[in-house]
PAVO-321252 format. One record per residue (C-alpha): residue number from 0; x, y, z. Coordinates in pm, 1 decimal, always signed. Each point is the difference from the previous one (the first is absolute). Layout:
BEGIN
> NUM  X  Y  Z
...
END
This chain:
BEGIN
> 0  -6500.0  -3405.3  -3737.9
> 1  +161.0  +312.8  +144.5
> 2  +192.0  -58.8  +324.0
> 3  -17.1  +295.7  +238.6
> 4  +246.5  +6.4  +289.3
> 5  -84.9  +202.0  +310.4
> 6  +187.6  +80.6  +318.4
> 7  -284.7  -98.8  +231.1
> 8  +182.4  +141.4  +303.8
> 9  +46.1  +348.6  -147.7
> 10  -210.4  +289.2  +129.2
> 11  -151.5  +115.3  +326.9
> 12  -294.4  -240.8  -23.3
> 13  +175.6  -310.2  -128.6
> 14  -81.2  -271.0  -70.6
> 15  -379.5  +28.9  +44.0
> 16  -58.6  +296.7  -235.2
> 17  +223.3  -154.5  -263.3
> 18  -201.3  -322.9  +14.0
> 19  -329.3  +191.1  -11.2
> 20  +136.2  +186.9  -301.9
> 21  +70.3  -327.1  -179.6
> 22  -352.9  -118.3  +79.7
> 23  -151.6  +326.6  -125.4
> 24  +209.6  -7.1  -316.1
> 25  -91.8  -363.1  -74.0
> 26  -371.4  +75.6  +37.3
> 27  +21.0  +283.0  -255.7
> 28  +246.3  -150.6  -249.1
> 29  -93.0  -212.7  -297.1
> 30  +358.8  -102.1  -69.8
> 31  +201.9  -286.6  +139.8
> 32  +270.7  +87.7  +250.3
> 33  +212.3  -198.9  +239.6
> 34  +107.2  +183.1  +315.0
> 35  +325.9  -75.9  +179.1
> 36  -4.2  +140.2  +353.3
> 37  +335.4  +53.4  +173.9
> 38  +9.1  +14.6  +378.8
> 39  -73.2  -183.1  +323.7
> 40  -209.3  -300.8  -101.8
> 41  -184.1  -25.0  +330.9
> 42  -101.2  +367.5  -1.0
> 43  -103.5  -7.1  -366.1
> 44  -203.6  -319.4  +47.1
> 45  -181.1  +155.4  +296.0
> 46  -72.7  +312.1  -206.5
> 47  -146.1  -216.7  -277.1
> 48  -219.1  -181.5  +252.7
> 49  -118.8  +334.7  +140.8
> 50  -63.2  +156.4  -342.3
> 51  -181.5  -297.5  -144.8
> 52  +86.2  -247.2  -273.3
> 53  +206.6  +138.2  -286.9
> 54  -161.5  -84.3  -333.8
> 55  +332.4  +25.1  -178.3
> 56  +304.2  -220.4  -47.5
> 57  +266.6  +80.1  +258.3
> 58  +299.2  -130.4  +191.9
> 59  +190.2  +118.1  +305.5
> 60  +380.1  +24.2  +8.8
> 61  +100.8  -5.9  +365.9
> 62  +251.1  +270.0  +96.5
> 63  +158.8  +3.8  +342.9
> 64  +34.6  +376.0  +38.8
> 65  -114.5  +335.6  -132.4
> 66  +160.3  +333.7  -86.2
> 67  -147.0  +268.1  +224.2
> 68  -85.2  +350.6  -118.7
> 69  +269.8  +161.3  +213.9
> 70  +288.2  -223.0  -116.6
> 71  +282.6  +109.9  -227.1
> 72  -97.3  -132.9  -345.4
> 73  +346.4  -103.2  -117.6
> 74  +96.0  -161.8  +329.5
> 75  -332.6  -180.3  +30.9
> 76  +17.5  -143.2  -352.9
> 77  +351.0  -130.9  +69.9
> 78  -64.3  -131.9  +350.4
> 79  -348.8  -147.5  -39.1
> 80  +12.8  -248.0  -290.2
> 81  -302.3  -186.0  +138.8
> 82  -221.7  +308.7  +16.6
> 83  -318.1  +25.3  -204.9
> 84  +141.3  +278.3  -221.2
> 85  +327.1  -178.6  -79.2
> 86  -175.7  -330.8  -66.8
> 87  -247.1  +178.5  -225.6
> 88  +282.3  +139.2  -210.4
> 89  +167.1  -341.3  -5.1
> 90  -313.6  -151.0  -152.8
> 91  -24.9  +289.8  -245.3
> 92  +359.5  -49.2  -116.3
> 93  -63.1  -373.6  -42.3
> 94  -315.4  +70.6  -207.2
> 95  -218.9  -179.7  +252.3
> 96  -226.3  +306.8  +10.4
> 97  -80.5  +259.8  -266.3
> 98  -7.3  +302.4  +230.3
> 99  +60.0  +94.5  +362.5
> 100  -171.7  +254.0  +224.8
> 101  +51.0  +121.7  +355.5
> 102  -151.9  +260.4  +230.2
> 103  +298.9  -34.8  +230.1
> 104  +330.8  +184.8  +24.5
> 105  +13.4  +209.3  -321.5
> 106  +376.8  +41.2  +14.3
> 107  +51.4  -374.5  +34.8
> 108  -223.0  -68.8  -300.7
> 109  +192.6  +255.5  -206.8
> 110  +337.9  -138.5  +105.6
> 111  -121.2  -354.9  -56.4
> 112  -122.8  +84.4  -349.3
> 113  +321.5  +177.1  -101.1
> 114  +234.4  -269.0  +131.6
> 115  -194.6  -312.4  -95.7
> 116  -206.7  +46.0  -316.1
> 117  +221.3  +301.3  -87.4
> 118  -60.8  +289.0  -238.6
> 119  -104.8  -41.6  -359.7
> 120  +312.4  +52.6  -216.3
> 121  +24.7  +368.2  -85.7
> 122  -200.9  +118.1  +300.3
> 123  +223.8  +202.4  +233.1
> 124  -226.5  -5.9  +306.8
> 125  -350.0  -140.0  +49.2
> 126  -278.6  +237.5  +96.2
> 127  -307.8  -6.3  +220.1
> 128  -317.0  +136.7  -156.8
> 129  -333.7  +115.9  +131.7
> 130  -328.8  +75.7  -169.5
> 131  -108.6  +359.6  +56.8
> 132  -365.6  +112.5  -27.8
> 133  -54.9  +287.1  -242.1
> 134  -293.5  +211.8  -111.0
> 135  -255.1  -152.0  -240.0
> 136  +28.1  -325.2  +202.4
> 137  +322.2  -91.1  -178.5
> 138  +310.9  -153.5  +152.6
> 139  +359.4  +112.9  -39.2
> 140  +321.4  -178.4  +89.0
> 141  +263.0  +145.4  +232.0
> 142  +356.4  -131.6  -38.8
> 143  +199.1  -32.7  +232.3
> 144  -172.4  -5.7  +341.1
> 145  +281.0  -113.3  +226.9
> 146  +246.7  -246.5  -147.7
> 147  +255.7  +265.5  -100.1
> 148  +18.9  +300.1  +232.2
> 149  +298.3  +134.2  -195.1
> 150  -1.0  -20.8  -379.0
> 151  +210.1  +71.0  -303.3
> 152  -162.0  +158.6  -309.4
> 153  +19.6  -329.3  -192.8
> 154  -220.7  -163.7  +262.1
> 155  -282.4  +246.8  -57.3
> 156  +3.3  -80.5  -371.1
> 157  -22.9  -371.5  +76.7
> 158  -282.8  +67.2  +245.6
> 159  -189.8  +164.2  -283.7
> 160  +57.5  -300.5  -225.7
> 161  -93.6  -257.9  +264.4
> 162  -307.3  +197.2  +103.5
> 163  -117.0  +42.3  -359.6
> 164  +25.2  -371.7  -77.9
> 165  -178.0  -87.4  +325.5
> 166  -286.0  +247.8  -41.2
> 167  -53.7  -80.4  -366.6
> 168  -12.7  -376.8  +49.3
> 169  -173.6  -27.5  +337.4
> 170  -246.1  +290.7  -17.2
> 171  -29.5  +30.8  -379.3
> 172  +119.7  +361.8  -23.1
> 173  +130.1  +54.8  -355.5
> 174  +323.4  +197.8  -40.4
> 175  +4.6  +127.7  +362.4
> 176  +96.3  +363.4  +56.7
> 177  +315.8  +19.8  +212.9
> 178  +82.2  +304.0  +214.8
> 179  +282.1  +96.2  +234.4
> 180  -111.2  +123.7  +342.3
> 181  +166.9  +335.8  +58.7
> 182  -42.1  +334.8  +176.5
> 183  -95.2  +176.7  -322.0
> 184  -116.7  -74.7  -353.0
> 185  +292.6  +172.1  -174.3
> 186  +279.6  -215.2  -136.4
> 187  +275.2  +163.4  +205.8
> 188  -172.9  -39.8  +337.3
> 189  +90.5  -233.0  +283.1
> 190  +296.9  -139.6  +184.2
> 191  +303.2  -155.6  -167.6
> 192  -175.5  -335.3  -43.3
> 193  -306.8  +149.1  -169.1
> 194  +207.9  +225.6  -225.2
> 195  +218.8  -291.5  -110.8
> 196  -290.8  -242.4  -44.9
> 197  -216.1  +232.9  -209.8
> 198  +207.6  -13.8  -322.2
> 199  +32.4  -379.9  +27.9
> 200  -375.9  -34.7  +20.9
> 201  -58.9  +260.3  -271.8
> 202  +237.9  -159.8  -249.6
> 203  -116.5  -357.6  +60.2
> 204  -204.4  -164.2  -274.3
> 205  -102.9  -278.3  +238.7
> 206  -255.4  +204.5  +195.5
> 207  -265.4  +263.1  -64.5
> 208  +156.6  +278.7  +208.0
> 209  -215.2  +311.1  +52.4
> 210  +230.5  +202.0  +227.7
> 211  -7.9  +105.2  +365.5
> 212  -299.0  -4.9  +230.6
> 213  -27.2  +159.2  +343.2
> 214  -135.3  -150.8  +320.5
> 215  -341.9  +155.4  -61.9
> 216  -25.3  -195.9  -327.2
> 217  +58.5  -347.6  +144.4
> 218  -368.5  -65.6  +68.3
> 219  -122.6  +173.9  -315.8
> 220  -36.1  -149.6  -344.5
> 221  +335.7  +124.4  -130.4
> 222  +229.1  -302.7  -20.4
> 223  -41.3  -377.8  +8.7
> 224  +347.4  -89.3  +130.6
> 225  +166.0  +237.2  +246.7
> 226  +368.3  -55.5  +77.8
> 227  +207.3  +120.3  +294.0
> 228  +252.4  -127.6  +252.5
> 229  -131.8  -242.0  +262.2
> 230  +33.0  +254.1  +280.9
> 231  -236.2  +244.8  -170.5
> 232  -231.9  -274.9  -121.9
> 233  -41.6  -153.2  +343.7
> 234  -95.5  +337.3  +149.6
> 235  -262.5  +52.4  -272.8
> 236  -135.2  -352.5  +53.1
> 237  -30.9  +38.4  +377.2
> 238  -161.3  +341.3  -42.9
> 239  -258.3  -159.4  -229.9
> 240  -73.3  -266.1  +260.2
> 241  -58.9  +274.2  +258.3
> 242  -273.5  +150.0  -222.5
> 243  -198.5  -318.7  +35.9
> 244  +50.5  -12.9  +376.8
> 245  -121.3  +361.2  +43.2
> 246  -305.2  -52.4  -222.5
> 247  -99.4  -319.9  +182.5
> 248  +44.6  +163.2  +341.6
> 249  -249.0  +268.9  -106.4
> 250  -249.0  -255.8  -133.6
> 251  +18.5  +148.0  -348.7
> 252  -98.0  -227.2  -285.6
> 253  +159.9  +91.3  -331.1
> 254  +86.8  -235.5  -291.2
> 255  +323.5  +183.5  -77.9
> 256  +140.9  -17.4  +352.4
> 257  -111.2  -362.0  +26.6
> 258  +262.6  -73.9  -265.7
> 259  +269.2  +91.8  +255.5
> 260  -88.6  -308.1  +206.0
> 261  +301.7  -230.2  -31.0
> 262  -230.0  -303.2  +20.4
> 263  -125.8  +68.3  -353.4
> 264  +338.7  -91.5  -149.0
> 265  +135.9  -228.6  +269.8
> 266  +367.6  +12.4  -86.5
> 267  +266.2  +146.4  -220.4
> 268  +234.3  -164.8  -246.3
> 269  +378.1  +19.8  +4.7
> 270  +73.4  +92.0  -360.5
> 271  +330.0  -101.5  -155.9
> 272  +74.1  -333.4  +168.2
> 273  -1.3  -336.6  -176.7
> 274  -322.8  -133.9  +150.8
> 275  -337.7  +128.8  +121.9
> 276  +49.1  +133.0  +355.9
> 277  -266.3  +197.1  +185.2
> 278  +4.1  +190.6  +327.8
> 279  -313.4  +52.2  +206.7
> 280  -77.0  +260.5  +265.6
> 281  +101.5  -104.1  +350.6
> 282  -358.4  +43.8  +122.1
> 283  -149.9  -201.4  -286.7
> 284  -336.6  -159.6  +68.6
> 285  -177.8  -273.9  -196.4
> 286  -127.3  +237.7  -267.5
> 287  +348.0  +143.8  -56.9
> 288  +153.1  -348.4  -29.4
> 289  -272.5  -109.1  -240.8
> 290  +57.2  +299.7  -227.5
> 291  +377.5  -51.8  +12.5
> 292  -46.6  -359.5  -117.0
> 293  -224.9  +121.4  -281.3
> 294  +260.1  +252.7  -116.3
> 295  +284.4  -252.3  +24.8
> 296  -199.5  -256.6  -196.3
> 297  -61.0  +254.1  -279.7
> 298  +369.6  +94.8  +4.7
> 299  +95.7  -364.4  -51.9
> 300  -269.9  -74.0  -258.8
> 301  +104.4  +294.5  -216.7
> 302  +369.0  -95.5  +21.5
> 303  +116.8  +342.7  +112.0
> 304  +346.9  -126.9  +93.8
> 305  +51.8  -124.4  -354.8
> 306  -109.0  +337.4  -136.3
> 307  +253.5  +174.4  +226.2
> 308  +275.0  -239.4  -106.8
> 309  -81.3  +40.9  -369.0
> 310  +11.9  +378.2  +25.3
> 311  +323.6  +27.2  +197.7
> 312  +179.8  -269.2  -198.7
> 313  -93.7  +183.1  -320.5
> 314  +116.5  +331.5  +147.5
> 315  +331.5  -148.3  +116.4
> 316  +61.8  -163.9  -337.6
> 317  -76.8  +328.3  -177.7
> 318  +247.9  +192.2  +217.2
> 319  +274.7  -259.7  -47.6
> 320  -42.3  -2.8  -378.5
END
């Protein structure tokens, strides 16, 4: 039985939408999962009563406080050991749950992941990823979308590796095409980071690198994995979300733009840490939570962490020899 941990107090509509998400997921899942909900027991119990009986195995771990969205991540993690996020990571480190998800303070979840479960050996910095709709109803992967605003060239290479393993094993994309987001297709284009990263990506035998792509290519069927620094990636991600908002406000129905609805994917994985950790949108509703649980369950079932470890341990051993 897979044990899914969730910060039930994370998000603008917690805990009721989180509980509804669990109920929705349980009704549509044929597998066996055990949910561990971290947060205020009284509030969570009331939400369960309001949402209706949960037809899934669950338990509540009472936490006396919560990390708010506006709090400093590092300070909050250190000063609030009884918060739902910190307790969730404690259970994850003690192998009492198989994965942990939160729609709460993104920075706190990142800091918690890095300082508790820690990075996979060989991974310099973990990355946040996001699925990007493309033409022909395909999905691409954008790495990084906010974890690393400033990057070194070596990070972009690792983003390509992490993204390739993730896309190939979760979404069954064979030998994913990796591209570097740049201001031109030519090899010599870009800022210092792009110019230094290009040869690393080009010379690597660990990825299927196809060269640079421009901003106009992100939503086309050019590349499967698109790498950039987290500052650039976050801007692209938020711009994509705005497409959906504009289309909905004009009452336009289009299958392609419907793919920009964050609810369809629910959450994003932190790639490169030693355990499955997922971050949901702060405005997550029941459907978003349900889809995040589905993605996290698949991530755990297909042992993606072990695949990351195997790859980076092999790479490290090869370099040392």
